[in-house]
C-alpha angles and dihedrals in degrees: 000000000000114000089209092057091046092054093046092050092049091049092048092050090051087055088055094244117160119248089247091056091047092050093048093047096049095043090051087054090059102262118139111262094222092054092048093051093047091053091048090051092049094049100036102021128234111279107208129170129203094272091047092054091049091049091048091056093047095045090048091055090046094051093050092049091049093051091049090049094051092046096053094049107034120177092245092059092046092053091049091051089048088054093046090049088062107270117145124225091259094056092044092052093045094050092047089048091050089050090054094046093045090049091052093049094047093045091052093048093047090053090054095042094049091054089064104032132032108237112218125233088242090066089047090050091053091051090055091048090049090053091051094048091051088070091058089054090050090053091049090048090055091050094052093033093234113161090186093056091043091053093045092049091051092051093045089049090053089055090051097045096047093047090044094047100043095044093044092057089052091047091053091049090053099043107034130028115217091240088064098048123113118250090253094054092043090054097038090121087062100041091037090061090057093046093047092045093051091047090048091055094047090049091051090051091050093049092053097038092053105028130183091237118055089019119215113231130200128204111242117175091334095312126107110230124187118238120207123196094210090055092053092046094047092047089054089049093048092048091047094053094040090052090044090054090047092052090058089065088074099047111116105231129194117232118235130194114256137182131251120288094215113114094015097137093045092048092046092052091047092051091051091052093050092046092049092053091048091049093051092051097049117074093196093054091046093050092048089048091051092050093046091048092053096050092042092050093048091052095047094049094040095049090049092062111020093086093048092048094050092045093053094042099049108019091119095039141069110355092350135239116339094003089067089057092047094051095044096047096039088056089049092049091054092048092049088062087075092057104094096043093042091049094053091045091053092046091054093046105039106009137251100287096057090043093054093045091046091051090050091049091051091049089055093054097085098053091038096052093040089056101040109021108025101176124134098245093041093052092044092056094039092052092051091048091048093053089046088051091052090052091048091049092050093056094039093050089056091051090047092051090050090051098042104040136054118243093262093049091047090056090048092048096052093041095049102032096088092057097036094062093052096084094054089045093051090054102037105037093063089048092052091045091051091051090052091050098043103036106018137251097285093064091046091052091050091052092047092050095048093045089056094045099042101032115019099042095051091046092055090048090052091048092055090050088052090050093050091050092051091049092205 
């Protein structure tokens, strides 16, 4: 616990400031929100009623189930299975791109819809159940080797997970203030990493122990039945998310006043037009959009193929097959946990420009090493550094936006960003997927690395210079 935060909280309470004011003030000064809330709870004590305690128990169960579900069906495994089912690199890239674009559109629409109408926890519960069921369809698609069903299940799952994720965050905000959360819920990002990592490793073991090729069979009542690791893992994932959705039925939610739903589509379309015009007229917004599009594109294309590349390269080495993926990415997940704190530390010590450039350089490590130094240990470290770089960029971009834009433009930027990047994605993701299909993954990784080094890093540096000149 930081002594500085403790002193500031005590002083603010003496001045009769509310806990919400204290939290907002200290977070705006660059302190970690979790640390601030923990100090407030220690000094003031967590005031929880009967409904709050019930919600804490239910949300804790829900969070654990979610982390288990994500760990047993990671994106890397799904892309490898898609590849083993017969999908080419072009189709894999296109479907992953469509997932990202669909997620951005749905997320934007949900934000607008929820401003006008309160979405019930029952709808949220159904979204979670839909997400869980999508994994059963993926498993069935593998059995019948249907690329169409596999693609459709992935896209349906993306609808479920975005709806589930966005609405869940809003439900938590309505039902349970952070100051009233248990220490476990407050630190779920920490504990969740361990739960997801452990599930990831168990899933990798199942995939290798009961492979698709050279199937293991068990004797059941005199009949030999094949056992598939992916089927066991996906059933666990489906059950976890279905139960998680079911748990939400019992969360006690607080009703809030909302507006009328009439004219939603028309208003949504009008808002997009206004935001687009504002974006095109503002050079800072356009430059930020360009930088965000580049890093977003690199991550979508890279994450579509990294798992497949590692699987093919090392399937007969080290831990073997899927377990290699599990070990490499579990290590990276744990390292990424350091991202937010490390980013703020760097920003305080060396400034925003070096931090952004450093984050971009780290992000380029995975494609660079995969292309030029493809050894198991090198790729393991490079992948962890790349994910750490992505976390650093995420935090630093937020600090840059706060420094570069006025409050109104910040709201516009965050509200419109998800839709603004769609056009670049529609154009560039098919090009990247075609390069992977036509010329191989190594060339694609080289292009991704050099785009980050020669384009993204200088843009972030220029943006910081702009911000310093404005002195906002």
